C-alpha positions in Angstrom: 99.5 83.3 125.3 100.4 87.0 125.0 98.1 89.6 123.5 99.2 92.6 121.4 97.3 95.8 120.8 97.5 97.1 117.2 95.7 100.3 116.3 93.1 100.5 113.6 93.8 101.9 110.1 94.5 105.6 110.1 92.9 105.8 106.6 95.9 107.4 105.0 99.2 106.3 103.6 101.9 106.5 106.2 104.6 107.3 103.6 102.9 109.9 101.4 100.3 111.2 104.0 97.6 110.9 101.3 94.1 109.9 102.5 92.8 106.7 100.9 89.8 107.1 98.6 86.6 105.0 99.1 87.1 101.6 97.5 90.9 102.1 97.2 93.1 99.1 98.0 96.1 99.5 100.3 98.6 97.3 102.2 98.7 97.1 106.0 101.9 95.9 107.6 102.7 95.0 111.2 106.3 95.6 112.1 108.3 94.6 115.2 110.0 97.7 116.7 111.7 96.7 119.9 109.1 95.2 122.2 106.2 96.9 120.3 104.2 96.0 117.3 103.5 98.9 114.9 101.0 99.0 112.1 101.6 100.9 108.9 99.2 101.5 106.1 100.8 102.0 102.6 99.1 102.8 99.3 99.6 100.4 96.4 101.7 103.1 94.7 104.5 103.0 97.3 104.3 99.3 98.1 107.5 97.5 97.2 107.0 94.5 99.4 107.1 93.8 103.1 109.8 95.9 104.8 112.5 94.4 107.1 111.1 93.4 110.5 107.6 92.6 109.1 105.6 90.3 111.3 102.6 90.2 108.9 101.0 92.1 106.1 97.7 92.0 104.2 95.9 93.8 101.4 92.9 95.9 102.6 90.2 98.0 100.8 88.7 101.2 102.1 85.0 100.9 102.5 82.8 102.7 100.0 80.3 105.1 101.4 77.0 103.4 101.4 74.2 105.4 100.0 71.2 105.3 102.1 69.3 106.8 104.9 71.3 108.9 107.3 71.6 107.4 110.8 70.2 109.6 113.6 72.8 110.7 116.2 72.4 109.0 119.6 70.3 110.9 122.1 73.2 111.2 124.6 75.3 112.9 121.9 72.5 115.4 121.1 72.1 116.2 124.8 75.8 116.9 125.2 75.7 119.0 122.0 72.8 121.0 123.4 74.7 121.6 126.7 77.6 123.0 124.7 75.4 125.2 122.5 73.6 126.7 125.4 76.9 127.9 126.9 77.8 129.8 123.7 75.7 133.0 123.2 76.5 133.0 119.5 74.7 129.6 119.1 71.4 130.5 120.8 69.3 130.0 117.6 70.9 126.6 116.9 70.4 125.6 120.6 66.7 126.6 120.4 66.1 124.7 117.2 67.9 121.6 118.5 65.9 121.8 121.8 62.6 122.0 119.8 63.7 118.9 117.8 64.5 117.0 120.9 61.1 117.9 122.4 59.5 116.6 119.2 61.5 113.4 119.4 60.4 113.1 123.1 64.0 113.1 124.3 63.3 116.3 126.3 60.0 117.0 128.1 58.6 120.5 128.4 58.1 121.4 132.1 56.6 124.8 131.7 57.4 127.7 129.4 56.9 131.4 129.6 58.5 134.4 131.1 61.3 134.1 133.5 62.7 137.1 135.3 66.4 137.4 134.9 68.6 138.6 137.8 70.9 140.3 135.4 68.3 142.3 133.5 65.1 143.9 134.8 63.2 143.0 131.6 61.6 139.5 131.4 63.1 136.9 128.9 61.1 134.0 127.5 62.6 130.6 128.1 61.7 127.0 127.3 62.0 125.0 130.5 62.9 121.4 129.5 63.9 118.2 131.3 65.9 115.2 130.2 64.3 112.5 132.4 67.0 109.9 131.7 69.7 112.1 133.3 67.4 114.3 135.4 69.0 117.3 133.7 67.0 120.6 133.4 67.6 123.0 130.5 66.5 126.7 130.3 66.6 127.5 126.6 66.2 131.1 125.5 63.3 131.4 123.0 64.6 133.2 120.0 63.3 133.7 116.5 66.0 132.9 113.9 66.7 135.7 111.3 65.3 134.9 107.9 68.7 135.2 106.2 70.1 132.6 108.7 67.5 129.9 108.1 69.5 128.0 105.4 72.7 128.0 107.5 70.8 126.9 110.6 69.0 124.1 108.8 72.3 122.8 107.4 73.9 123.0 110.9 71.0 121.3 112.5 71.0 118.5 109.9 74.7 118.0 110.5 74.1 117.7 114.3 71.1 115.3 114.0 72.6 112.7 111.7 75.9 110.8 111.8 77.8 108.4 109.6 76.9 104.7 110.3 
């Protein structure tokens, strides 16, 4: 028996390039193109029947977005996000808030905090010294007080990082 790999729905009509709306019905078609099988998703508006070379076709429906509690992002994704944020000086406030959240969730453990002398600057800079025990990764997060006018933006950005679609 031979196996074929067919990609998942692209969630848009291949002919009109329009994204399918939640709950919208559409047709999926598998076509033989040479030695390959290709999947096409077509909206009901453009469907005129199975095209020549069709191996199979079916009617599908886009899932509707379930209303409910947001799903927390996996810890591994949050750690990778923190690594990325720490490298970007313009994201220090967001990195600091994410690190505090990860300490609160017990994903990161505080080693010791306080003043650390920097080689680049003679003045001391406060850092949070944190460890992710699962990966044995240490983080030195600059302690920074977010500006009052940035709090709403930072809260929205943090919420977007902490939760994902199920």
